[in-house]
N, C-alpha and C positions, 0 to 999 in steps of 0.2 A: 613389365609384368611386375603384377601386385604382389605384395609380403603377404604372410600369413599374420601380423600384426594390424594390414587394414582388416581385416575378415569383419570384427567386430564392430568396425564403422560399420560399413557398408552394407550388413544384414539392419543397424540400423536404421537407416537411410530408410532403405529399400519398402522398411516395416513403418516406418515413418511416412511415406510416400503415401503409403495403402490404406493405415489405418490413424489419417491425421486426427481424427475424432476420437482416437483411445483416450479410455480415464478410468476410474473407479467403475464400478456397471452398476458396484450394491447404494441405495435409498439412503441421504445422512443427513440429519437436520445444525446437526452438532460431533463436536469428537467425542463426545460419549455415543451418542446415538452410533455412531461407525463405529465405535470399538466392544456396541454391545452386538454389533450387524454384525460385524466379523466375526466375534465368537460364536454365534451362532449357524454363520457359510460354514464351518469344519465339516465334512464330511457331509452339504447341502449344494448348493447352489446361487446364483444371486439371484436369480430370477423365486426363485419357492422363499429365498430371502424378501426381496421385496414384498413379495405378499403380506408376509406374514406383519412384516414393521410400519405398511400401509397404516394399517390400523392400532398393531401397538403406540407407538410412537405419538400417532393423534393426543393419546393421556398418559403414556410414560413417557417424560421427557427426562429426567434427570434419577438421577442415584436415588433422592429424595421421594421420588415417585414410582418407582419398581418397588422398594421397600416394603409401602406398603399392599403389596401383591405376598401372599403367602405360597411357599415354592409348587403347591399344588397346583394355583391360580395364575401363576405364570407357569406349569407345561401344564396345562389347560391350554391355556394361547396361544402356545410353542407347536403341541403336539406333530403337527403335518410339518417337523423336519428332523432329520433325524437326530439324538442323542439328545433327545427333549429333555430328558428325566435331567440326563448330568450338566448340561447344559442350562436349565435353569441356576441348581445350585450352584452353579457357578460364575452366573451372569448374579443373584442377592450375594452370592457371598464378594463378589468384587466391589456393588455397590456401596456392604457396607465399610467396606476396609475406604475406600475412593474419601465416606465421609468421616472415618475416626484420622484415619492418616493423612489426605490432601487434601480437604477443607472442598471437596465433595468434587474436586476438578480431577480432567484426566493429565496423570505425570507426563511430562513431553522428553523422558530418556528411554533407552534402551530397559539399562536395568531395572529403574522399578517399572515400567512395564509388564517385563517377564517375571515379577513377583508378584504379580493381581493373580490371583483362581484361572487357570482356564485361559492364561495366556501365554502364549508360546513365541517362538519369533518370527513365523507365520503372519501373528495377529497384530506383533509387538512392531512389525513393520511397514507392516498395511497403514496402523495409525499415524503412526512418524511423518509416511509417506505423503498420505492424505487427510488427517487430519493438523501438520504441523507443518509440512514443505520440506522436514529433513529428510535428506535421501538415503532410500532403503532402497533394498531388494526385498519384496517378499518371496518365495520360495513357494507357489504351492502346487499342484499336480501339474494346470499345465504350462509352468514357466520349468519344473525340473524335465516335464517329456521334451518338454521345444529347445530346454540350451543344450541339452544333452543331443540331441537325435539332428538339429544342425550343427552341433559342433562347439558351441562358446563352453563349454563345459564336458565333464568327462568325467564322472562319480558315477555314485549308484547312490546315493544319499540325499540330502535334499539339504540336510547342515555345510558340505563342499562344495557343492553345485552355489550357491551362497555362494562363499570361498573366493571359490574360483572367478564367477561371473562382479562379482567386486573388484577380483588382479583384474579384468581382462574389459571390464569397463567406463569408460569415465565417470569418478562419479557427481559429476552433474547429469549423467544422464542416466544413472539406477533407477531409477521412478519409474524415466517413460519406459525406459530396458522392460519393468517389470509388467505393465499396462501391455505393451506392443506383443511382446512372448504369450499373453493371456488371451488375446482380440485375439493373434495367430493361432492359437491353440484349438482355440472357439470353435472357430471359422473356419480353415484351413491342414493346419493340421494337428485332423482330431486322435484322439488315442486305438482307437481298432482300424480306424480306416481312413490314411491320413491322403489329404488330394494329392500326390504330389503331382497331377497333372496342370493344375493349375498355378502351382505353388509359385509366385513372383518369385524366389528369393530359393530354387531351389538349385542354381544353379552353382549355393553355396553352399549345400548342405550337405552336410558329410554323410546322413544317411542315404538320401538321393542315390551322391554319391557312388554308395555303397553298391547298387541298384538291388540293394531290400525292399523296395516302393516295389 
């Protein structure tokens, strides 16, 4: 009989088999571009962000490039994305700080990242994980939903969910687990209509076993 402590690794193994190609689905060519793309992704889809940055990053590749734009000009380039006015303001202020305090480079530690305008825990963890290869769990809507449904976490808020996942998952699996849960959330464990009938981990899922599905 498998113990409760086996559950996280069993889930990770099954999801890895199911999504061997799981990775960040934002397109970027540098850590700076990853930071910008992640800031743009708040309350938006990666697909929509990639449509915007495909053109944006052709000309604007560095903080200096972005600061050649006025806020109104940047707003115009990203206006198909939600909260575009606030995002444009934060991106330009973030670029100014990178130049004045970090020689134009994205800092590679959590505290410095979250001190930047418009950068919260999720964005910082995405950048650390995908830009610097530092183990981190970024809890977006998919990770929050999937982890709490399955039973890897049991929390009403994202910060506590992050802490719980860091406790139950091996540190060297944090970044992969983040991607696996996002992929599972987008492809199977959807918000309104989870596809429990085809789910490959349903026997390990608290939500399914509680007969809520």
